[in-house]
A tleap script that builds the chain and sets N, CA, C and O, in Angstrom:
source leaprc.protein.ff14SB
mol = sequence {
  NMET ASN ILE ASN SER PRO THR GLY SER PRO
  ASP LEU LEU SER ASP ARG ASP PRO SER GLU
  ASP ARG ARG ALA LEU VAL ALA SER THR ARG
  GLU LEU ALA SER ARG ARG SER ARG VAL ALA
  ALA ILE LEU THR ALA ALA MET VAL VAL VAL
  TYR PHE GLY PHE ILE LEU THR VAL ALA TYR
  ASN PRO GLY LEU LEU ALA THR GLN ILE GLN
  ARG GLY LEU THR LEU GLY ILE ALA LEU GLY
  ALA ILE VAL ILE LEU ILE ALA TRP LEU LEU
  THR TYR VAL TYR VAL SER TRP ALA ASN ARG
  VAL TYR ASP PRO ALA LEU ALA VAL LEU ARG
  GLU ARG TRP ARG GLU ALA HIE VAL ALA ASP
  SER ILE ALA SER ALA THR SER SER ILE ALA
  THR SER ALA THR SER LYS SER GLU GLU ARG
  PRO CSER
}
set mol.1.N position { 0.850 -1.173 0.000 }
set mol.1.CA position { 0.000 0.000 0.000 }
set mol.1.C position { 0.892 1.231 0.000 }
set mol.1.O position { 1.836 1.316 0.785 }
set mol.2.N position { 0.601 2.173 -0.865 }
set mol.2.CA position { 1.419 3.363 -1.022 }
set mol.2.C position { 0.577 4.604 -0.753 }
set mol.2.O position { -0.364 4.884 -1.495 }
set mol.3.N position { 0.903 5.348 0.297 }
set mol.3.CA position { 0.186 6.574 0.622 }
set mol.3.C position { 1.143 7.723 0.403 }
set mol.3.O position { 2.193 7.792 1.042 }
set mol.4.N position { 0.786 8.635 -0.503 }
set mol.4.CA position { 1.666 9.769 -0.802 }
set mol.4.C position { 1.464 10.860 0.224 }
set mol.4.O position { 0.332 11.203 0.563 }
set mol.5.N position { 2.554 11.404 0.718 }
set mol.5.CA position { 2.512 12.477 1.699 }
set mol.5.C position { 2.355 13.815 0.992 }
set mol.5.O position { 3.041 14.058 -0.002 }
set mol.6.N position { 1.467 14.699 1.474 }
set mol.6.CA position { 1.301 16.011 0.837 }
set mol.6.C position { 2.523 16.901 1.004 }
set mol.6.O position { 2.681 17.878 0.272 }
set mol.7.N position { 3.391 16.575 1.959 }
set mol.7.CA position { 4.578 17.405 2.181 }
set mol.7.C position { 5.724 17.025 1.270 }
set mol.7.O position { 6.749 17.707 1.254 }
set mol.8.N position { 5.576 15.953 0.512 }
set mol.8.CA position { 6.654 15.516 -0.359 }
set mol.8.C position { 7.717 14.715 0.371 }
set mol.8.O position { 8.758 14.403 -0.206 }
set mol.9.N position { 7.469 14.376 1.641 }
set mol.9.CA position { 8.440 13.597 2.394 }
set mol.9.C position { 8.247 12.121 2.083 }
set mol.9.O position { 7.222 11.741 1.517 }
set mol.10.N position { 9.212 11.285 2.442 }
set mol.10.CA position { 9.110 9.861 2.135 }
set mol.10.C position { 7.860 9.251 2.762 }
set mol.10.O position { 7.466 9.632 3.864 }
set mol.11.N position { 7.246 8.316 2.071 }
set mol.11.CA position { 6.057 7.643 2.563 }
set mol.11.C position { 6.437 6.693 3.692 }
set mol.11.O position { 7.437 5.980 3.613 }
set mol.12.N position { 5.623 6.697 4.742 }
set mol.12.CA position { 5.885 5.798 5.853 }
set mol.12.C position { 5.481 4.371 5.510 }
set mol.12.O position { 6.047 3.415 6.041 }
set mol.13.N position { 4.507 4.228 4.625 }
set mol.13.CA position { 4.009 2.904 4.290 }
set mol.13.C position { 4.370 2.508 2.870 }
set mol.13.O position { 3.642 1.744 2.236 }
set mol.14.N position { 5.475 3.015 2.367 }
set mol.14.CA position { 5.854 2.724 0.990 }
set mol.14.C position { 6.456 1.336 0.885 }
set mol.14.O position { 6.781 0.696 1.885 }
set mol.15.N position { 6.595 0.888 -0.355 }
set mol.15.CA position { 7.171 -0.424 -0.619 }
set mol.15.C position { 8.693 -0.379 -0.691 }
set mol.15.O position { 9.329 -1.401 -0.948 }
set mol.16.N position { 9.278 0.786 -0.470 }
set mol.16.CA position { 10.735 0.931 -0.548 }
set mol.16.C position { 11.417 0.259 0.629 }
set mol.16.O position { 10.841 0.105 1.707 }
set mol.17.N position { 12.643 -0.132 0.395 }
set mol.17.CA position { 13.449 -0.758 1.444 }
set mol.17.C position { 13.861 0.313 2.453 }
set mol.17.O position { 14.521 1.281 2.075 }
set mol.18.N position { 13.486 0.164 3.736 }
set mol.18.CA position { 13.832 1.179 4.736 }
set mol.18.C position { 15.333 1.374 4.897 }
set mol.18.O position { 15.778 2.468 5.243 }
set mol.19.N position { 16.125 0.324 4.650 }
set mol.19.CA position { 17.567 0.480 4.805 }
set mol.19.C position { 18.130 1.411 3.733 }
set mol.19.O position { 19.124 2.095 3.977 }
set mol.20.N position { 17.517 1.450 2.558 }
set mol.20.CA position { 17.942 2.405 1.514 }
set mol.20.C position { 17.661 3.833 1.961 }
set mol.20.O position { 18.495 4.720 1.784 }
set mol.21.N position { 16.471 4.053 2.546 }
set mol.21.CA position { 16.127 5.381 3.054 }
set mol.21.C position { 17.095 5.786 4.159 }
set mol.21.O position { 17.531 6.936 4.214 }
set mol.22.N position { 17.428 4.855 5.030 }
set mol.22.CA position { 18.338 5.135 6.142 }
set mol.22.C position { 19.722 5.498 5.612 }
set mol.22.O position { 20.348 6.439 6.100 }
set mol.23.N position { 20.203 4.746 4.602 }
set mol.23.CA position { 21.512 5.060 4.011 }
set mol.23.C position { 21.505 6.433 3.350 }
set mol.23.O position { 22.482 7.176 3.446 }
set mol.24.N position { 20.411 6.771 2.683 }
set mol.24.CA position { 20.299 8.093 2.051 }
set mol.24.C position { 20.307 9.196 3.102 }
set mol.24.O position { 20.909 10.250 2.895 }
set mol.25.N position { 19.641 8.959 4.227 }
set mol.25.CA position { 19.636 9.949 5.310 }
set mol.25.C position { 21.027 10.129 5.898 }
set mol.25.O position { 21.457 11.251 6.163 }
set mol.26.N position { 21.718 9.033 6.099 }
set mol.26.CA position { 23.089 9.110 6.640 }
set mol.26.C position { 23.978 9.878 5.668 }
set mol.26.O position { 24.764 10.729 6.086 }
set mol.27.N position { 23.859 9.583 4.375 }
set mol.27.CA position { 24.672 10.275 3.370 }
set mol.27.C position { 24.349 11.762 3.334 }
set mol.27.O position { 25.257 12.587 3.234 }
set mol.28.N position { 23.069 12.119 3.415 }
set mol.28.CA position { 22.668 13.530 3.416 }
set mol.28.C position { 23.186 14.252 4.651 }
set mol.28.O position { 23.629 15.398 4.573 }
set mol.29.N position { 23.128 13.573 5.791 }
set mol.29.CA position { 23.613 14.169 7.037 }
set mol.29.C position { 25.122 14.404 6.966 }
set mol.29.O position { 25.617 15.454 7.375 }
set mol.30.N position { 25.837 13.421 6.448 }
set mol.30.CA position { 27.295 13.578 6.318 }
set mol.30.C position { 27.646 14.691 5.339 }
set mol.30.O position { 28.587 15.448 5.579 }
set mol.31.N position { 26.905 14.802 4.242 }
set mol.31.CA position { 27.162 15.858 3.254 }
set mol.31.C position { 26.936 17.236 3.869 }
set mol.31.O position { 27.731 18.149 3.647 }
set mol.32.N position { 25.868 17.394 4.635 }
set mol.32.CA position { 25.605 18.676 5.282 }
set mol.32.C position { 26.700 19.009 6.293 }
set mol.32.O position { 27.149 20.153 6.364 }
set mol.33.N position { 27.125 18.032 7.063 }
set mol.33.CA position { 28.205 18.258 8.032 }
set mol.33.C position { 29.497 18.620 7.314 }
set mol.33.O position { 30.260 19.462 7.788 }
set mol.34.N position { 29.742 17.991 6.180 }
set mol.34.CA position { 30.938 18.289 5.395 }
set mol.34.C position { 30.896 19.716 4.850 }
set mol.34.O position { 31.904 20.422 4.864 }
set mol.35.N position { 29.722 20.137 4.370 }
set mol.35.CA position { 29.585 21.510 3.865 }
set mol.35.C position { 29.839 22.525 4.976 }
set mol.35.O position { 30.523 23.526 4.763 }
set mol.36.N position { 29.285 22.265 6.166 }
set mol.36.CA position { 29.488 23.179 7.292 }
set mol.36.C position { 30.960 23.237 7.669 }
set mol.36.O position { 31.493 24.309 7.958 }
set mol.37.N position { 31.613 22.084 7.665 }
set mol.37.CA position { 33.044 22.055 7.995 }
set mol.37.C position { 33.869 22.829 6.973 }
set mol.37.O position { 34.807 23.537 7.340 }
set mol.38.N position { 33.523 22.697 5.680 }
set mol.38.CA position { 34.254 23.438 4.640 }
set mol.38.C position { 34.097 24.945 4.814 }
set mol.38.O position { 35.075 25.688 4.728 }
set mol.39.N position { 32.868 25.394 5.058 }
set mol.39.CA position { 32.631 26.828 5.254 }
set mol.39.C position { 33.397 27.316 6.478 }
set mol.39.O position { 34.053 28.357 6.428 }
set mol.40.N position { 33.315 26.567 7.575 }
set mol.40.CA position { 34.026 26.964 8.800 }
set mol.40.C position { 35.533 26.985 8.576 }
set mol.40.O position { 36.210 27.891 9.062 }
set mol.41.N position { 36.069 26.013 7.855 }
set mol.41.CA position { 37.515 25.962 7.605 }
set mol.41.C position { 37.973 27.139 6.749 }
set mol.41.O position { 39.020 27.731 7.013 }
set mol.42.N position { 37.199 27.475 5.733 }
set mol.42.CA position { 37.564 28.609 4.865 }
set mol.42.C position { 37.553 29.911 5.651 }
set mol.42.O position { 38.484 30.709 5.545 }
set mol.43.N position { 36.506 30.130 6.439 }
set mol.43.CA position { 36.421 31.365 7.219 }
set mol.43.C position { 37.492 31.412 8.312 }
set mol.43.O position { 38.042 32.475 8.599 }
set mol.44.N position { 37.784 30.280 8.911 }
set mol.44.CA position { 38.848 30.220 9.926 }
set mol.44.C position { 40.199 30.512 9.296 }
set mol.44.O position { 40.998 31.262 9.857 }
set mol.45.N position { 40.460 29.922 8.131 }
set mol.45.CA position { 41.729 30.172 7.440 }
set mol.45.C position { 41.870 31.654 7.089 }
set mol.45.O position { 42.949 32.230 7.228 }
set mol.46.N position { 40.789 32.257 6.640 }
set mol.46.CA position { 40.835 33.692 6.316 }
set mol.46.C position { 41.181 34.510 7.562 }
set mol.46.O position { 41.993 35.431 7.490 }
set mol.47.N position { 40.569 34.179 8.702 }
set mol.47.CA position { 40.846 34.927 9.929 }
set mol.47.C position { 42.269 34.696 10.405 }
set mol.47.O position { 42.915 35.625 10.890 }
set mol.48.N position { 42.765 33.477 10.277 }
set mol.48.CA position { 44.142 33.173 10.689 }
set mol.48.C position { 45.127 33.973 9.844 }
set mol.48.O position { 46.087 34.529 10.377 }
set mol.49.N position { 44.901 34.038 8.540 }
set mol.49.CA position { 45.791 34.800 7.654 }
set mol.49.C position { 45.792 36.277 8.044 }
set mol.49.O position { 46.850 36.899 8.142 }
set mol.50.N position { 44.595 36.835 8.266 }
set mol.50.CA position { 44.509 38.264 8.632 }
set mol.50.C position { 45.201 38.507 9.970 }
set mol.50.O position { 46.028 39.411 10.089 }
set mol.51.N position { 44.868 37.709 10.967 }
set mol.51.CA position { 45.410 37.925 12.306 }
set mol.51.C position { 46.925 37.738 12.345 }
set mol.51.O position { 47.645 38.599 12.850 }
set mol.52.N position { 47.409 36.614 11.813 }
set mol.52.CA position { 48.843 36.377 11.873 }
set mol.52.C position { 49.617 37.303 10.934 }
set mol.52.O position { 50.785 37.603 11.180 }
set mol.53.N position { 48.971 37.751 9.865 }
set mol.53.CA position { 49.602 38.767 9.026 }
set mol.53.C position { 49.856 40.041 9.829 }
set mol.53.O position { 50.923 40.646 9.736 }
set mol.54.N position { 48.863 40.434 10.614 }
set mol.54.CA position { 49.013 41.612 11.467 }
set mol.54.C position { 50.083 41.379 12.536 }
set mol.54.O position { 50.931 42.244 12.758 }
set mol.55.N position { 50.052 40.229 13.193 }
set mol.55.CA position { 51.016 39.921 14.261 }
set mol.55.C position { 52.439 39.853 13.705 }
set mol.55.O position { 53.374 40.352 14.332 }
set mol.56.N position { 52.606 39.243 12.540 }
set mol.56.CA position { 53.946 39.170 11.933 }
set mol.56.C position { 54.457 40.550 11.534 }
set mol.56.O position { 55.652 40.834 11.621 }
set mol.57.N position { 53.534 41.401 11.098 }
set mol.57.CA position { 53.940 42.777 10.782 }
set mol.57.C position { 54.377 43.503 12.054 }
set mol.57.O position { 55.358 44.246 12.044 }
set mol.58.N position { 53.649 43.284 13.140 }
set mol.58.CA position { 54.038 43.875 14.430 }
set mol.58.C position { 55.425 43.381 14.828 }
set mol.58.O position { 56.252 44.158 15.305 }
set mol.59.N position { 55.680 42.085 14.632 }
set mol.59.CA position { 56.943 41.500 15.062 }
set mol.59.C position { 58.116 41.900 14.170 }
set mol.59.O position { 59.200 42.188 14.676 }
set mol.60.N position { 57.919 41.921 12.868 }
set mol.60.CA position { 59.051 42.093 11.952 }
set mol.60.C position { 59.149 43.461 11.281 }
set mol.60.O position { 60.171 43.776 10.671 }
set mol.61.N position { 58.113 44.265 11.383 }
set mol.61.CA position { 58.186 45.594 10.770 }
set mol.61.C position { 57.420 46.610 11.616 }
set mol.61.O position { 56.469 47.226 11.137 }
set mol.62.N position { 57.835 46.786 12.876 }
set mol.62.CA position { 57.114 47.711 13.749 }
set mol.62.C position { 57.201 49.165 13.283 }
set mol.62.O position { 56.323 49.976 13.580 }
set mol.63.N position { 58.245 49.477 12.566 }
set mol.63.CA position { 58.382 50.855 12.059 }
set mol.63.C position { 57.265 51.201 11.088 }
set mol.63.O position { 56.776 52.331 11.082 }
set mol.64.N position { 56.859 50.241 10.270 }
set mol.64.CA position { 55.759 50.470 9.328 }
set mol.64.C position { 54.476 50.797 10.079 }
set mol.64.O position { 53.726 51.689 9.682 }
set mol.65.N position { 54.229 50.075 11.159 }
set mol.65.CA position { 53.003 50.300 11.921 }
set mol.65.C position { 53.033 51.603 12.707 }
set mol.65.O position { 51.988 52.097 13.130 }
set mol.66.N position { 54.223 52.161 12.904 }
set mol.66.CA position { 54.345 53.437 13.608 }
set mol.66.C position { 54.094 54.619 12.686 }
set mol.66.O position { 54.060 55.764 13.138 }
set mol.67.N position { 53.917 54.351 11.397 }
set mol.67.CA position { 53.672 55.418 10.427 }
set mol.67.C position { 52.394 56.161 10.783 }
set mol.67.O position { 51.341 55.559 10.993 }
set mol.68.N position { 52.511 57.485 10.845 }
set mol.68.CA position { 51.354 58.333 11.148 }
set mol.68.C position { 50.465 58.453 9.909 }
set mol.68.O position { 50.934 58.834 8.837 }
set mol.69.N position { 49.197 58.131 10.059 }
set mol.69.CA position { 48.227 58.328 8.976 }
set mol.69.C position { 47.625 59.715 9.125 }
set mol.69.O position { 47.513 60.470 8.159 }
set mol.70.N position { 47.245 60.030 10.336 }
set mol.70.CA position { 46.714 61.326 10.709 }
set mol.70.C position { 47.287 61.656 12.072 }
set mol.70.O position { 47.911 60.812 12.715 }
set mol.71.N position { 47.081 62.836 12.490 }
set mol.71.CA position { 47.542 63.211 13.822 }
set mol.71.C position { 46.822 62.349 14.863 }
set mol.71.O position { 45.597 62.398 14.965 }
set mol.72.N position { 47.575 61.562 15.634 }
set mol.72.CA position { 47.028 60.700 16.673 }
set mol.72.C position { 46.583 59.325 16.179 }
set mol.72.O position { 46.070 58.522 16.959 }
set mol.73.N position { 46.779 59.048 14.875 }
set mol.73.CA position { 46.378 57.756 14.331 }
set mol.73.C position { 47.518 57.158 13.533 }
set mol.73.O position { 47.962 57.724 12.535 }
set mol.74.N position { 47.989 55.997 13.990 }
set mol.74.CA position { 49.064 55.315 13.270 }
set mol.74.C position { 48.479 54.193 12.415 }
set mol.74.O position { 47.325 53.795 12.569 }
set mol.75.N position { 49.314 53.708 11.519 }
set mol.75.CA position { 48.920 52.590 10.670 }
set mol.75.C position { 48.622 51.356 11.519 }
set mol.75.O position { 47.711 50.593 11.197 }
set mol.76.N position { 49.378 51.150 12.599 }
set mol.76.CA position { 49.165 50.010 13.480 }
set mol.76.C position { 47.786 50.014 14.129 }
set mol.76.O position { 47.118 48.982 14.191 }
set mol.77.N position { 47.368 51.175 14.609 }
set mol.77.CA position { 46.032 51.294 15.219 }
set mol.77.C position { 44.957 51.040 14.167 }
set mol.77.O position { 43.990 50.325 14.429 }
set mol.78.N position { 45.118 51.612 12.996 }
set mol.78.CA position { 44.135 51.421 11.923 }
set mol.78.C position { 44.054 49.954 11.500 }
set mol.78.O position { 42.962 49.412 11.329 }
set mol.79.N position { 45.223 49.308 11.331 }
set mol.79.CA position { 45.210 47.892 10.937 }
set mol.79.C position { 44.636 47.006 12.044 }
set mol.79.O position { 43.945 46.030 11.754 }
set mol.80.N position { 44.909 47.331 13.294 }
set mol.80.CA position { 44.323 46.582 14.413 }
set mol.80.C position { 42.794 46.672 14.397 }
set mol.80.O position { 42.101 45.678 14.611 }
set mol.81.N position { 42.286 47.870 14.143 }
set mol.81.CA position { 40.832 48.047 14.048 }
set mol.81.C position { 40.268 47.277 12.851 }
set mol.81.O position { 39.181 46.704 12.926 }
set mol.82.N position { 41.015 47.271 11.755 }
set mol.82.CA position { 40.575 46.525 10.568 }
set mol.82.C position { 40.532 45.028 10.846 }
set mol.82.O position { 39.624 44.344 10.374 }
set mol.83.N position { 41.495 44.504 11.603 }
set mol.83.CA position { 41.489 43.086 11.978 }
set mol.83.C position { 40.201 42.765 12.750 }
set mol.83.O position { 39.563 41.743 12.499 }
set mol.84.N position { 39.829 43.629 13.674 }
set mol.84.CA position { 38.606 43.425 14.448 }
set mol.84.C position { 37.378 43.485 13.539 }
set mol.84.O position { 36.475 42.659 13.666 }
set mol.85.N position { 37.340 44.440 12.641 }
set mol.85.CA position { 36.209 44.555 11.708 }
set mol.85.C position { 36.107 43.332 10.794 }
set mol.85.O position { 35.009 42.866 10.488 }
set mol.86.N position { 37.251 42.823 10.366 }
set mol.86.CA position { 37.244 41.614 9.524 }
set mol.86.C position { 36.705 40.423 10.315 }
set mol.86.O position { 35.973 39.600 9.764 }
set mol.87.N position { 37.053 40.321 11.588 }
set mol.87.CA position { 36.520 39.235 12.427 }
set mol.87.C position { 35.000 39.335 12.503 }
set mol.87.O position { 34.306 38.325 12.389 }
set mol.88.N position { 34.481 40.545 12.694 }
set mol.88.CA position { 33.026 40.737 12.722 }
set mol.88.C position { 32.403 40.378 11.375 }
set mol.88.O position { 31.355 39.734 11.316 }
set mol.89.N position { 33.058 40.801 10.300 }
set mol.89.CA position { 32.547 40.518 8.959 }
set mol.89.C position { 32.494 39.005 8.699 }
set mol.89.O position { 31.498 38.498 8.182 }
set mol.90.N position { 33.555 38.297 9.052 }
set mol.90.CA position { 33.578 36.845 8.838 }
set mol.90.C position { 32.532 36.142 9.704 }
set mol.90.O position { 31.940 35.150 9.280 }
set mol.91.N position { 32.306 36.647 10.904 }
set mol.91.CA position { 31.245 36.102 11.760 }
set mol.91.C position { 29.889 36.330 11.111 }
set mol.91.O position { 29.043 35.435 11.110 }
set mol.92.N position { 29.675 37.517 10.561 }
set mol.92.CA position { 28.420 37.821 9.863 }
set mol.92.C position { 28.234 36.897 8.659 }
set mol.92.O position { 27.132 36.405 8.419 }
set mol.93.N position { 29.298 36.663 7.909 }
set mol.93.CA position { 29.218 35.774 6.745 }
set mol.93.C position { 28.791 34.380 7.181 }
set mol.93.O position { 27.930 33.770 6.547 }
set mol.94.N position { 29.387 33.868 8.261 }
set mol.94.CA position { 29.030 32.523 8.731 }
set mol.94.C position { 27.581 32.478 9.215 }
set mol.94.O position { 26.837 31.571 8.842 }
set mol.95.N position { 27.175 33.431 10.029 }
set mol.95.CA position { 25.810 33.442 10.560 }
set mol.95.C position { 24.803 33.567 9.423 }
set mol.95.O position { 23.769 32.899 9.423 }
set mol.96.N position { 25.109 34.423 8.460 }
set mol.96.CA position { 24.233 34.593 7.303 }
set mol.96.C position { 24.108 33.283 6.529 }
set mol.96.O position { 23.002 32.874 6.178 }
set mol.97.N position { 25.237 32.625 6.262 }
set mol.97.CA position { 25.223 31.344 5.552 }
set mol.97.C position { 24.441 30.296 6.353 }
set mol.97.O position { 23.632 29.557 5.792 }
set mol.98.N position { 24.684 30.238 7.648 }
set mol.98.CA position { 24.006 29.248 8.487 }
set mol.98.C position { 22.494 29.478 8.487 }
set mol.98.O position { 21.727 28.519 8.393 }
set mol.99.N position { 22.062 30.716 8.591 }
set mol.99.CA position { 20.629 31.014 8.593 }
set mol.99.C position { 19.972 30.725 7.249 }
set mol.99.O position { 18.823 30.288 7.188 }
set mol.100.N position { 20.713 30.974 6.179 }
set mol.100.CA position { 20.164 30.835 4.829 }
set mol.100.C position { 20.233 29.404 4.301 }
set mol.100.O position { 19.322 28.960 3.602 }
set mol.101.N position { 21.310 28.674 4.630 }
set mol.101.CA position { 21.557 27.364 4.031 }
set mol.101.C position { 21.524 26.240 5.071 }
set mol.101.O position { 20.748 25.294 4.943 }
set mol.102.N position { 22.355 26.348 6.081 }
set mol.102.CA position { 22.562 25.229 7.014 }
set mol.102.C position { 21.327 24.925 7.865 }
set mol.102.O position { 20.880 23.780 7.919 }
set mol.103.N position { 20.778 25.935 8.522 }
set mol.103.CA position { 19.648 25.703 9.420 }
set mol.103.C position { 18.429 25.115 8.707 }
set mol.103.O position { 17.839 24.163 9.217 }
set mol.104.N position { 18.023 25.652 7.532 }
set mol.104.CA position { 16.893 25.024 6.832 }
set mol.104.C position { 17.183 23.577 6.409 }
set mol.104.O position { 16.311 22.715 6.520 }
set mol.105.N position { 18.387 23.313 5.931 }
set mol.105.CA position { 18.742 21.945 5.529 }
set mol.105.C position { 18.758 21.024 6.738 }
set mol.105.O position { 18.332 19.872 6.642 }
set mol.106.N position { 19.237 21.507 7.861 }
set mol.106.CA position { 19.258 20.713 9.085 }
set mol.106.C position { 17.837 20.424 9.558 }
set mol.106.O position { 17.556 19.317 10.017 }
set mol.107.N position { 16.943 21.394 9.453 }
set mol.107.CA position { 15.543 21.183 9.849 }
set mol.107.C position { 14.892 20.094 8.995 }
set mol.107.O position { 14.145 19.260 9.507 }
set mol.108.N position { 15.177 20.109 7.701 }
set mol.108.CA position { 14.640 19.076 6.808 }
set mol.108.C position { 15.177 17.705 7.207 }
set mol.108.O position { 14.426 16.733 7.280 }
set mol.109.N position { 16.473 17.634 7.464 }
set mol.109.CA position { 17.070 16.352 7.861 }
set mol.109.C position { 16.509 15.859 9.187 }
set mol.109.O position { 16.243 14.667 9.337 }
set mol.110.N position { 16.325 16.748 10.144 }
set mol.110.CA position { 15.746 16.343 11.433 }
set mol.110.C position { 14.358 15.761 11.231 }
set mol.110.O position { 14.017 14.746 11.837 }
set mol.111.N position { 13.559 16.393 10.390 }
set mol.111.CA position { 12.205 15.896 10.124 }
set mol.111.C position { 12.257 14.531 9.438 }
set mol.111.O position { 11.488 13.633 9.780 }
set mol.112.N position { 13.153 14.379 8.485 }
set mol.112.CA position { 13.288 13.091 7.801 }
set mol.112.C position { 13.746 12.000 8.763 }
set mol.112.O position { 13.272 10.867 8.681 }
set mol.113.N position { 14.673 12.334 9.686 }
set mol.113.CA position { 15.104 11.347 10.682 }
set mol.113.C position { 13.948 11.004 11.619 }
set mol.113.O position { 13.775 9.845 11.994 }
set mol.114.N position { 13.156 12.009 11.998 }
set mol.114.CA position { 12.008 11.761 12.868 }
set mol.114.C position { 11.013 10.839 12.164 }
set mol.114.O position { 10.499 9.899 12.771 }
set mol.115.N position { 10.742 11.105 10.886 }
set mol.115.CA position { 9.827 10.255 10.121 }
set mol.115.C position { 10.371 8.831 9.995 }
set mol.115.O position { 9.610 7.866 10.074 }
set mol.116.N position { 11.664 8.700 9.802 }
set mol.116.CA position { 12.273 7.369 9.708 }
set mol.116.C position { 12.141 6.635 11.034 }
set mol.116.O position { 11.889 5.431 11.063 }
set mol.117.N position { 12.313 7.367 12.130 }
set mol.117.CA position { 12.173 6.754 13.450 }
set mol.117.C position { 10.731 6.301 13.677 }
set mol.117.O position { 10.499 5.214 14.207 }
set mol.118.N position { 9.758 7.130 13.279 }
set mol.118.CA position { 8.352 6.766 13.410 }
set mol.118.C position { 8.055 5.539 12.558 }
set mol.118.O position { 7.364 4.624 13.004 }
set mol.119.N position { 8.575 5.518 11.338 }
set mol.119.CA position { 8.368 4.368 10.453 }
set mol.119.C position { 8.966 3.107 11.067 }
set mol.119.O position { 8.361 2.036 11.006 }
set mol.120.N position { 10.157 3.232 11.661 }
set mol.120.CA position { 10.777 2.085 12.329 }
set mol.120.C position { 9.913 1.607 13.494 }
set mol.120.O position { 9.750 0.405 13.705 }
set mol.121.N position { 9.359 2.561 14.250 }
set mol.121.CA position { 8.506 2.207 15.389 }
set mol.121.C position { 7.244 1.499 14.921 }
set mol.121.O position { 6.813 0.525 15.538 }
set mol.122.N position { 6.643 1.987 13.823 }
set mol.122.CA position { 5.442 1.357 13.269 }
set mol.122.C position { 5.776 -0.052 12.795 }
set mol.122.O position { 5.032 -0.996 13.063 }
set mol.123.N position { 6.888 -0.190 12.098 }
set mol.123.CA position { 7.290 -1.506 11.596 }
set mol.123.C position { 7.553 -2.464 12.756 }
set mol.123.O position { 7.174 -3.634 12.700 }
set mol.124.N position { 8.194 -1.969 13.792 }
set mol.124.CA position { 8.487 -2.808 14.959 }
set mol.124.C position { 7.199 -3.223 15.658 }
set mol.124.O position { 7.042 -4.382 16.040 }
set mol.125.N position { 6.278 -2.275 15.826 }
set mol.125.CA position { 5.004 -2.592 16.477 }
set mol.125.C position { 4.204 -3.577 15.640 }
set mol.125.O position { 3.613 -4.513 16.177 }
set mol.126.N position { 4.183 -3.374 14.333 }
set mol.126.CA position { 3.462 -4.281 13.439 }
set mol.126.C position { 4.061 -5.672 13.503 }
set mol.126.O position { 3.337 -6.667 13.540 }
set mol.127.N position { 5.384 -5.740 13.518 }
set mol.127.CA position { 6.070 -7.027 13.610 }
set mol.127.C position { 5.749 -7.719 14.933 }
set mol.127.O position { 5.521 -8.928 14.967 }
set mol.128.N position { 5.731 -6.959 16.008 }
set mol.128.CA position { 5.421 -7.525 17.326 }
set mol.128.C position { 4.001 -8.050 17.371 }
set mol.128.O position { 3.743 -9.119 17.924 }
set mol.129.N position { 3.071 -7.291 16.784 }
set mol.129.CA position { 1.670 -7.710 16.762 }
set mol.129.C position { 1.524 -8.986 15.939 }
set mol.129.O position { 0.823 -9.915 16.341 }
set mol.130.N position { 2.189 -9.027 14.782 }
set mol.130.CA position { 2.117 -10.201 13.915 }
set mol.130.C position { 2.721 -11.415 14.609 }
set mol.130.O position { 2.167 -12.511 14.532 }
set mol.131.N position { 3.843 -11.231 15.282 }
set mol.131.CA position { 4.491 -12.326 15.995 }
set mol.131.C position { 3.605 -12.819 17.130 }
set mol.131.O position { 3.480 -14.023 17.353 }
set mol.132.N position { 2.996 -11.888 17.841 }
set mol.132.CA position { 2.105 -12.229 18.952 }
set mol.132.C position { 0.889 -12.987 18.445 }
set mol.132.O position { 0.481 -13.987 19.036 }
set mol.133.N position { 0.311 -12.508 17.346 }
set mol.133.CA position { -0.865 -13.174 16.776 }
set mol.133.C position { -0.510 -14.571 16.301 }
set mol.133.O position { -1.300 -15.498 16.481 }
set mol.134.N position { 0.651 -14.743 15.702 }
set mol.134.CA position { 1.083 -16.052 15.224 }
set mol.134.C position { 1.294 -17.012 16.386 }
set mol.134.O position { 0.879 -18.169 16.318 }
set mol.135.N position { 1.933 -16.543 17.450 }
set mol.135.CA position { 2.201 -17.415 18.586 }
set mol.135.C position { 0.909 -17.780 19.307 }
set mol.135.O position { 0.793 -18.891 19.824 }
set mol.136.N position { -0.070 -16.865 19.353 }
set mol.136.CA position { -1.353 -17.170 20.003 }
set mol.136.C position { -2.131 -18.184 19.186 }
set mol.136.O position { -2.783 -19.066 19.746 }
set mol.137.N position { -2.070 -18.067 17.855 }
set mol.137.CA position { -2.810 -19.023 17.023 }
set mol.137.C position { -2.174 -20.405 17.094 }
set mol.137.O position { -2.866 -21.407 16.914 }
set mol.138.N position { -0.889 -20.477 17.350 }
set mol.138.CA position { -0.220 -21.763 17.492 }
set mol.138.C position { -0.514 -22.403 18.838 }
set mol.138.O position { -0.440 -23.625 18.966 }
set mol.139.N position { -0.853 -21.589 19.861 }
set mol.139.CA position { -1.146 -22.110 21.192 }
set mol.139.C position { -2.519 -22.720 21.276 }
set mol.139.O position { -2.735 -23.590 22.119 }
set mol.140.N position { -3.474 -22.306 20.435 }
set mol.140.CA position { -4.830 -22.828 20.475 }
set mol.140.C position { -4.868 -24.300 20.078 }
set mol.140.O position { -4.252 -24.709 19.094 }
set mol.141.N position { -5.582 -25.065 20.842 }
set mol.141.CA position { -5.730 -26.483 20.438 }
set mol.141.C position { -6.664 -26.600 19.241 }
set mol.141.O position { -7.618 -25.832 19.117 }
set mol.142.N position { -6.399 -27.536 18.382 }
set mol.142.CA position { -7.213 -27.710 17.187 }
set mol.142.C position { -8.412 -28.559 17.416 }
set mol.142.O position { -9.190 -28.791 16.491 }
savepdb mol mol.pdb
quit
C-alpha cells in the first residue's frame, strides 16, 4: 500500500526498502556536516591569515606600523581596528550562511530522521503484533 505524503516527504508505508532510506539519510547528514566544515575551515583560514599577518607585521616591521596616517592615528592602530572589523565581517558571513543554508537543511534532515524513526517504530510494532498473533494461534488447540 502506497500513501503519498502532501509534504513531499518519504512515505511511511511505501514499498521501498527502509535500509535504503536510512543510508540516504546518513549520506545527506554527512554531506551537510561536510559543507558546514568546509565553510568553517575557509572562514577560519581567512581569519588566521589576517590575524597572523598583522602579528607578523608587528613583530618584523614595527616601524611600518608606527607610520602616522593622521595626527594621533598610526597605521598600526588602523590595521588593528581593521582586523577586528574583519573578524566581525567573517562572523556575519558565517551566521548569514548558516541562517540561509545550514539551518533550513538541518531542519529538513531532522524531520526526515524523525519520520524514519516513526516508520521504524510502526514496523516494529506491526512485527510484534504479527508475531504475537502467530504465537497465540499456534497455542490454540485444534
